[in-house]
RONU-70386 format. One record per residue (C-alpha): residue number from 1; x, y, z; residue in one letter. Coordinates in nm, 2 decimals. Layout:
BEGIN
r k: NUM	px: X	py: Y	pz: Z	r: a;
...
//
This chain:
BEGIN
r k: 1	px: -2.86	py: 30.09	pz: -4.65	r: m;
r k: 2	px: -2.95	py: 30.12	pz: -4.26	r: p;
r k: 3	px: -2.77	py: 30.46	pz: -4.07	r: l;
r k: 4	px: -2.55	py: 30.27	pz: -3.80	r: s;
r k: 5	px: -2.70	py: 30.31	pz: -3.44	r: p;
r k: 6	px: -2.34	py: 30.48	pz: -3.35	r: d;
r k: 7	px: -2.40	py: 30.77	pz: -3.66	r: f;
r k: 8	px: -2.74	py: 30.87	pz: -3.56	r: l;
r k: 9	px: -2.65	py: 30.87	pz: -3.20	r: s;
r k: 10	px: -2.40	py: 31.09	pz: -3.29	r: r;
r k: 11	px: -2.64	py: 31.33	pz: -3.45	r: i;
r k: 12	px: -2.92	py: 31.33	pz: -3.19	r: h;
r k: 13	px: -2.63	py: 31.42	pz: -2.94	r: a;
r k: 14	px: -2.48	py: 31.72	pz: -3.16	r: a;
r k: 15	px: -2.60	py: 32.06	pz: -3.01	r: p;
r k: 16	px: -2.90	py: 32.19	pz: -3.21	r: t;
r k: 17	px: -3.11	py: 32.50	pz: -3.23	r: l;
r k: 18	px: -3.39	py: 32.51	pz: -2.96	r: p;
r k: 19	px: -3.75	py: 32.39	pz: -3.12	r: d;
r k: 20	px: -3.96	py: 32.55	pz: -3.15	r: p;
r k: 21	px: -3.72	py: 32.83	pz: -3.26	r: l;
r k: 22	px: -3.75	py: 33.10	pz: -3.05	r: p;
r k: 23	px: -3.94	py: 33.42	pz: -3.15	r: p;
r k: 24	px: -3.65	py: 33.64	pz: -3.18	r: d;
r k: 25	px: -3.27	py: 33.54	pz: -3.25	r: p;
r k: 26	px: -3.11	py: 33.81	pz: -3.06	r: m;
r k: 27	px: -3.12	py: 33.67	pz: -2.74	r: p;
r k: 28	px: -2.92	py: 33.30	pz: -2.87	r: l;
r k: 29	px: -2.73	py: 33.52	pz: -3.08	r: f;
r k: 30	px: -2.61	py: 33.75	pz: -2.78	r: k;
r k: 31	px: -2.60	py: 33.43	pz: -2.56	r: a;
r k: 32	px: -2.33	py: 33.25	pz: -2.78	r: w;
r k: 33	px: -2.11	py: 33.59	pz: -2.84	r: f;
r k: 34	px: -2.12	py: 33.61	pz: -2.47	r: d;
r k: 35	px: -1.98	py: 33.23	pz: -2.46	r: d;
r k: 36	px: -1.72	py: 33.34	pz: -2.66	r: e;
r k: 37	px: -1.58	py: 33.61	pz: -2.53	r: r;
r k: 38	px: -1.57	py: 33.48	pz: -2.17	r: t;
r k: 39	px: -1.43	py: 33.11	pz: -2.25	r: a;
r k: 40	px: -1.14	py: 33.33	pz: -2.44	r: k;
r k: 41	px: -1.10	py: 32.97	pz: -2.69	r: r;
r k: 42	px: -0.98	py: 33.21	pz: -2.96	r: q;
r k: 43	px: -0.85	py: 33.56	pz: -3.01	r: p;
r k: 44	px: -1.07	py: 33.83	pz: -3.11	r: n;
r k: 45	px: -1.37	py: 33.62	pz: -3.06	r: p;
r k: 46	px: -1.56	py: 33.95	pz: -3.18	r: n;
r k: 47	px: -1.43	py: 33.99	pz: -3.50	r: a;
r k: 48	px: -1.66	py: 33.93	pz: -3.77	r: m;
r k: 49	px: -1.68	py: 34.00	pz: -4.15	r: t;
r k: 50	px: -1.83	py: 34.29	pz: -4.24	r: l;
r k: 51	px: -1.95	py: 34.31	pz: -4.64	r: a;
r k: 52	px: -2.05	py: 34.61	pz: -4.83	r: t;
r k: 53	px: -2.05	py: 34.68	pz: -5.17	r: v;
r k: 54	px: -1.84	py: 34.85	pz: -5.35	r: g;
r k: 55	px: -1.75	py: 35.02	pz: -5.71	r: d;
r k: 56	px: -1.96	py: 34.92	pz: -5.97	r: g;
r k: 57	px: -2.21	py: 34.72	pz: -5.74	r: g;
r k: 58	px: -1.90	py: 34.45	pz: -5.69	r: l;
r k: 59	px: -1.88	py: 34.31	pz: -5.32	r: p;
r k: 60	px: -1.61	py: 34.41	pz: -5.10	r: d;
r k: 61	px: -1.53	py: 34.25	pz: -4.78	r: a;
r k: 62	px: -1.32	py: 34.27	pz: -4.45	r: r;
r k: 63	px: -1.29	py: 34.17	pz: -4.08	r: i;
r k: 64	px: -1.38	py: 34.42	pz: -3.82	r: v;
r k: 65	px: -1.40	py: 34.38	pz: -3.45	r: l;
r k: 66	px: -1.77	py: 34.41	pz: -3.36	r: c;
r k: 67	px: -1.78	py: 34.65	pz: -3.02	r: r;
r k: 68	px: -2.17	py: 34.66	pz: -2.87	r: g;
r k: 69	px: -2.42	py: 34.42	pz: -2.95	r: i;
r k: 70	px: -2.78	py: 34.57	pz: -2.87	r: d;
r k: 71	px: -3.01	py: 34.22	pz: -2.84	r: a;
r k: 72	px: -3.31	py: 34.40	pz: -2.75	r: a;
r k: 73	px: -3.32	py: 34.63	pz: -3.10	r: n;
r k: 74	px: -3.11	py: 34.42	pz: -3.29	r: g;
r k: 75	px: -2.84	py: 34.65	pz: -3.35	r: v;
r k: 76	px: -2.45	py: 34.57	pz: -3.38	r: i;
r k: 77	px: -2.19	py: 34.87	pz: -3.35	r: t;
r k: 78	px: -1.85	py: 34.86	pz: -3.48	r: f;
r k: 79	px: -1.60	py: 35.18	pz: -3.55	r: f;
r k: 80	px: -1.39	py: 35.23	pz: -3.81	r: t;
r k: 81	px: -1.28	py: 35.59	pz: -4.05	r: n;
r k: 82	px: -1.55	py: 35.74	pz: -4.18	r: y;
r k: 83	px: -1.32	py: 35.86	pz: -4.48	r: q;
r k: 84	px: -1.20	py: 35.48	pz: -4.53	r: g;
r k: 85	px: -1.32	py: 35.29	pz: -4.83	r: r;
r k: 86	px: -1.57	py: 35.04	pz: -4.58	r: k;
r k: 87	px: -1.70	py: 35.44	pz: -4.50	r: g;
r k: 88	px: -1.75	py: 35.59	pz: -4.80	r: r;
r k: 89	px: -1.94	py: 35.25	pz: -4.95	r: e;
r k: 90	px: -2.15	py: 35.27	pz: -4.66	r: l;
r k: 91	px: -2.21	py: 35.65	pz: -4.69	r: a;
r k: 92	px: -2.32	py: 35.57	pz: -5.08	r: a;
r k: 93	px: -2.52	py: 35.26	pz: -4.98	r: l;
r k: 94	px: -2.59	py: 35.23	pz: -4.61	r: p;
r k: 95	px: -2.62	py: 34.81	pz: -4.62	r: a;
r k: 96	px: -2.41	py: 34.58	pz: -4.49	r: a;
r k: 97	px: -2.41	py: 34.19	pz: -4.44	r: a;
r k: 98	px: -2.23	py: 34.03	pz: -4.11	r: l;
r k: 99	px: -2.05	py: 33.70	pz: -4.06	r: v;
r k: 100	px: -1.94	py: 33.56	pz: -3.70	r: f;
r k: 101	px: -1.75	py: 33.25	pz: -3.70	r: h;
r k: 102	px: -1.61	py: 33.02	pz: -3.40	r: w;
r k: 103	px: -1.45	py: 32.73	pz: -3.52	r: d;
r k: 104	px: -1.41	py: 32.57	pz: -3.14	r: h;
r k: 105	px: -1.82	py: 32.54	pz: -3.09	r: t;
r k: 106	px: -1.87	py: 32.51	pz: -3.48	r: d;
r k: 107	px: -2.13	py: 32.82	pz: -3.49	r: r;
r k: 108	px: -2.18	py: 33.06	pz: -3.73	r: q;
r k: 109	px: -2.44	py: 33.37	pz: -3.77	r: v;
r k: 110	px: -2.49	py: 33.58	pz: -4.03	r: r;
r k: 111	px: -2.67	py: 33.92	pz: -3.98	r: i;
r k: 112	px: -2.75	py: 34.16	pz: -4.29	r: e;
r k: 113	px: -2.98	py: 34.51	pz: -4.24	r: g;
r k: 114	px: -2.92	py: 34.87	pz: -4.33	r: p;
r k: 115	px: -2.67	py: 35.09	pz: -4.18	r: v;
r k: 116	px: -2.69	py: 35.41	pz: -4.01	r: v;
r k: 117	px: -2.39	py: 35.62	pz: -3.80	r: q;
r k: 118	px: -2.39	py: 35.61	pz: -3.42	r: s;
r k: 119	px: -2.49	py: 35.92	pz: -3.24	r: p;
r k: 120	px: -2.16	py: 36.16	pz: -3.16	r: p;
r k: 121	px: -2.20	py: 36.09	pz: -2.82	r: d;
r k: 122	px: -2.18	py: 35.68	pz: -2.84	r: e;
r k: 123	px: -1.87	py: 35.72	pz: -3.07	r: s;
r k: 124	px: -1.69	py: 36.00	pz: -2.85	r: d;
r k: 125	px: -1.72	py: 35.73	pz: -2.51	r: a;
r k: 126	px: -1.59	py: 35.44	pz: -2.75	r: y;
r k: 127	px: -1.31	py: 35.67	pz: -2.84	r: f;
r k: 128	px: -1.19	py: 35.77	pz: -2.48	r: r;
r k: 129	px: -1.14	py: 35.43	pz: -2.38	r: s;
r k: 130	px: -0.92	py: 35.33	pz: -2.70	r: r;
r k: 131	px: -0.54	py: 35.36	pz: -2.58	r: r;
r k: 132	px: -0.35	py: 35.64	pz: -2.67	r: w;
r k: 133	px: -0.21	py: 35.47	pz: -2.98	r: e;
r k: 134	px: -0.51	py: 35.40	pz: -3.12	r: s;
r k: 135	px: -0.62	py: 35.76	pz: -3.09	r: r;
r k: 136	px: -0.35	py: 35.89	pz: -3.23	r: l;
r k: 137	px: -0.36	py: 35.65	pz: -3.53	r: s;
r k: 138	px: -0.70	py: 35.77	pz: -3.60	r: a;
r k: 139	px: -0.57	py: 36.16	pz: -3.69	r: w;
r k: 140	px: -0.25	py: 36.03	pz: -3.87	r: v;
r k: 141	px: -0.42	py: 35.75	pz: -4.13	r: s;
r k: 142	px: -0.61	py: 35.88	pz: -4.37	r: q;
r k: 143	px: -0.70	py: 35.52	pz: -4.41	r: q;
r k: 144	px: -0.74	py: 35.35	pz: -4.72	r: s;
r k: 145	px: -0.52	py: 35.64	pz: -4.92	r: q;
r k: 146	px: -0.22	py: 35.60	pz: -5.13	r: p;
r k: 147	px: 0.14	py: 35.63	pz: -4.97	r: i;
r k: 148	px: 0.46	py: 35.63	pz: -5.13	r: a;
r k: 149	px: 0.62	py: 35.47	pz: -4.86	r: a;
r k: 150	px: 0.54	py: 35.37	pz: -4.49	r: r;
r k: 151	px: 0.84	py: 35.64	pz: -4.36	r: a;
r k: 152	px: 0.57	py: 35.86	pz: -4.51	r: d;
r k: 153	px: 0.29	py: 35.79	pz: -4.24	r: l;
r k: 154	px: 0.55	py: 35.76	pz: -3.96	r: m;
r k: 155	px: 0.66	py: 36.16	pz: -4.11	r: d;
r k: 156	px: 0.29	py: 36.26	pz: -4.06	r: r;
r k: 157	px: 0.28	py: 36.17	pz: -3.66	r: v;
r k: 158	px: 0.51	py: 36.47	pz: -3.58	r: a;
r k: 159	px: 0.28	py: 36.69	pz: -3.82	r: v;
r k: 160	px: -0.02	py: 36.53	pz: -3.63	r: v;
r k: 161	px: 0.15	py: 36.56	pz: -3.27	r: l;
r k: 162	px: 0.22	py: 36.96	pz: -3.35	r: d;
r k: 163	px: -0.15	py: 36.99	pz: -3.48	r: e;
r k: 164	px: -0.27	py: 36.82	pz: -3.14	r: l;
r k: 165	px: 0.01	py: 37.07	pz: -2.97	r: r;
r k: 166	px: 0.17	py: 36.77	pz: -2.78	r: l;
r k: 167	px: 0.51	py: 36.63	pz: -2.78	r: s;
r k: 168	px: 0.69	py: 36.30	pz: -2.76	r: a;
r k: 169	px: 0.74	py: 36.36	pz: -2.44	r: a;
r k: 170	px: 0.39	py: 36.37	pz: -2.34	r: d;
r k: 171	px: 0.34	py: 36.02	pz: -2.50	r: l;
r k: 172	px: 0.60	py: 35.89	pz: -2.24	r: l;
r k: 173	px: 0.44	py: 36.08	pz: -1.93	r: a;
r k: 174	px: 0.13	py: 36.09	pz: -2.00	r: r;
r k: 175	px: 0.01	py: 35.76	pz: -2.21	r: g;
r k: 176	px: -0.36	py: 35.67	pz: -2.19	r: d;
r k: 177	px: -0.38	py: 36.03	pz: -1.99	r: d;
r k: 178	px: -0.32	py: 36.20	pz: -2.29	r: l;
r k: 179	px: -0.60	py: 36.45	pz: -2.43	r: p;
r k: 180	px: -0.68	py: 36.32	pz: -2.78	r: i;
r k: 181	px: -1.03	py: 36.38	pz: -2.90	r: p;
r k: 182	px: -1.20	py: 36.21	pz: -3.16	r: r;
r k: 183	px: -1.14	py: 36.29	pz: -3.55	r: p;
r k: 184	px: -1.48	py: 36.42	pz: -3.70	r: p;
r k: 185	px: -1.40	py: 36.17	pz: -3.97	r: h;
r k: 186	px: -1.43	py: 35.86	pz: -3.72	r: w;
r k: 187	px: -1.71	py: 35.74	pz: -3.51	r: g;
r k: 188	px: -1.95	py: 35.42	pz: -3.52	r: g;
r k: 189	px: -2.19	py: 35.23	pz: -3.74	r: f;
r k: 190	px: -2.50	py: 35.07	pz: -3.58	r: r;
r k: 191	px: -2.57	py: 34.75	pz: -3.84	r: v;
r k: 192	px: -2.97	py: 34.69	pz: -3.81	r: w;
r k: 193	px: -3.02	py: 34.35	pz: -3.83	r: a;
r k: 194	px: -3.35	py: 34.28	pz: -4.12	r: r;
r k: 195	px: -3.18	py: 33.89	pz: -4.14	r: r;
r k: 196	px: -3.03	py: 33.66	pz: -3.90	r: v;
r k: 197	px: -2.92	py: 33.31	pz: -3.96	r: e;
r k: 198	px: -2.77	py: 33.11	pz: -3.67	r: l;
r k: 199	px: -2.61	py: 32.83	pz: -3.79	r: w;
r k: 200	px: -2.50	py: 32.54	pz: -3.59	r: t;
r k: 201	px: -2.26	py: 32.26	pz: -3.76	r: g;
r k: 202	px: -2.37	py: 31.88	pz: -3.69	r: g;
r k: 203	px: -2.14	py: 31.52	pz: -3.77	r: p;
r k: 204	px: -2.18	py: 31.43	pz: -4.17	r: g;
r k: 205	px: -2.28	py: 31.78	pz: -4.23	r: r;
r k: 206	px: -2.63	py: 31.72	pz: -4.06	r: f;
r k: 207	px: -2.61	py: 32.08	pz: -3.90	r: h;
r k: 208	px: -2.87	py: 32.26	pz: -3.77	r: d;
r k: 209	px: -2.98	py: 32.62	pz: -3.93	r: r;
r k: 210	px: -3.26	py: 32.87	pz: -3.92	r: a;
r k: 211	px: -3.36	py: 33.22	pz: -4.03	r: r;
r k: 212	px: -3.51	py: 33.51	pz: -3.90	r: w;
r k: 213	px: -3.65	py: 33.84	pz: -4.08	r: d;
r k: 214	px: -3.83	py: 34.14	pz: -3.98	r: r;
r k: 215	px: -3.93	py: 34.44	pz: -4.10	r: p;
r k: 216	px: -3.78	py: 34.76	pz: -4.05	r: l;
r k: 217	px: -3.98	py: 35.12	pz: -4.07	r: i;
r k: 218	px: -3.76	py: 35.42	pz: -4.13	r: p;
r k: 219	px: -3.83	py: 35.63	pz: -3.82	r: t;
r k: 220	px: -3.63	py: 35.99	pz: -3.80	r: d;
r k: 221	px: -3.31	py: 35.84	pz: -3.90	r: g;
r k: 222	px: -3.32	py: 35.50	pz: -3.73	r: t;
r k: 223	px: -3.60	py: 35.26	pz: -3.75	r: f;
r k: 224	px: -3.89	py: 35.08	pz: -3.58	r: h;
r k: 225	px: -3.85	py: 34.71	pz: -3.61	r: p;
r k: 226	px: -4.15	py: 34.49	pz: -3.65	r: g;
r k: 227	px: -4.19	py: 34.14	pz: -3.55	r: p;
r k: 228	px: -3.96	py: 33.83	pz: -3.66	r: w;
r k: 229	px: -4.07	py: 33.54	pz: -3.79	r: s;
r k: 230	px: -3.86	py: 33.23	pz: -3.79	r: a;
r k: 231	px: -3.77	py: 32.94	pz: -4.07	r: t;
r k: 232	px: -3.58	py: 32.66	pz: -4.04	r: r;
r k: 233	px: -3.36	py: 32.56	pz: -4.29	r: l;
r k: 234	px: -3.20	py: 32.27	pz: -4.45	r: q;
r k: 235	px: -2.82	py: 32.29	pz: -4.40	r: p;
//
């Protein structure tokens, strides 16, 4: 049975990946990301799933916020508590998978690669940009550790303020100007993309999908990337 002209026209009119595929996927990914940030079609357009390897080799995933994209080097940055579960898992096996999904534009990006900690100056700069409440909570919360009651967590606020030589009056008077330094257990991670997959939805599940791979050569705590190779995939 031949496909209807209307169905064929909808398939051909749907957004697709470039043909031929670009040699580097990162500029297109960054363009999608910037479009979502500018359009504000959904809250937290920089939200991404971060998957790591947990105990016993089992997968572990959660949502974190992307705080930087270095398209030239193919690096994605996020920040967290190094002593929390994801921080410990990345210390044990420094590799991760990321997924961005934007419903309103029917786009998805998958990224896989090794992970390294951000340089201290990068972590310091981002920490200074956070609101004082978020900077304070980075000291208060022993992320992923058990606690008997939420009241115990709130009791730690007074302890931490005393350790930082701050008072409740300081919080009210100074707000974001509070001198709260970055804790040594908190900072950034950089995911170096070794594999990137771009996906855009189509009618009748005639999606368009492609994968890019490249070698990454370890060099002094970072990586020297090789050229990308592109492969179009069936949906």
